[in-house]
N, C-alpha and C positions, 0 to 999 in steps of 0.2 A: 504494500500500500504506500502511496505517495505521502511525503511529508510536506508537500506544497501548501495545503490548507493551513497547516500549523505555521509555516513560514509567513503566510499572509496574515494570520492572526497576530503574530509577533510584531508585525510592522504597524499594527493599529494601536494607538495610545490607550484606548479603553481596555485592551487586554494586558497592558504593561504598566499599570498604575504604580508599581513599586520600582520600576526600572530607572536607571540613571540615563542622562542624555546620551552618554557614550554607548550604553547598552542598546538604547533605541536606535541609534545610528548604525550600530552593528547589525541589528535585526533588519533594518531597512536595506542595508547592503546585501545581506543574505537573501532577502526577498528578491531584489533586483537580479542577483545571480541566478536564483532558482527559476524565475519566470523567463529569463533570457534563453535558457536552454531546455525549457519544459516542452514536452510533447503537446501539441495543440489540444488533444482530447483531455489530457491531464490538466492542462492550464484552464480550460473552459470549465471543467468539472469543479476544480478548486475555487475558481472565481464565483461560480454559481452557489457553491456550498457556503462560502464565507459571506457573500452578500445575502443569502437566504437567512442566515443566522441573525444578522443585524445590518439591515440594508444601508444605512448611511455610515456605518462604521469603517468601511474600507475607504481610505482617503482617495480623493479624485485622481491624484497622480498615480496611485497604484492601480486603480481601475482602468484608467486611460492606457497605461503601459500594457497591462494584461490584455485588454481588448484589442489594442493596436497590434500586438504580436500575433494574436490568434487570427485577426482579420488579414494580416499580411500572409499568413500561411494558408488561409482559406478565402481567397479573394472572390470566389464564385459562389459563396454560401449566402444567399439573399437573407435568410432568416437571421444569421449571425450578424450581418451588416446592419440590419434593422435593430437588433438587440443592442449593438454597440452604439448606434446613433441615438437610440432612446436613452441610454445611460448617459451619454454626453449631454443631452438636452436637460436631464434631471438636475444638473449641477450649475445652472446659470448660463448666461449668454456668451461666455468666453469662447466656447467652441461650437456655437450654433452653425457656423458656416461649414465646419467639418462634418457635423451631424447631418446637415442638409445634403452634403455630397455623398455621404454613406447611404442615405435614403434614396438619392437619385440613382446611385449604382445598383442598389438592391432592386429598385423598380425596373431598371433596364434588364436585369437578370430574371426577375419574376414579377411581372406587373400585377398589381392588386386590382381586383374588380372595382 
């Protein structure tokens, strides 16, 4: 079984209330390393598991990185592109243009009725 969900949890401050800043930074670096080389199925499963436990708990930088890596590995998965776009839209207007582009790409692959 993968330890990726645990690495994601360790990168979330709510799970690390007793950690020092240095420990938190180490956990974030381990998270980045783990998601960088994760299998796309494993990464998406871990992302959904951790988000499912506490939806706003995974920081946007972590969500964006994870979704970005999975979308780069699965550029023709319309459902995934929509999921990533919707997640971007949930955290403010900073990435709305990227979310709209993901929706546009998904609609080209699989038009909605």
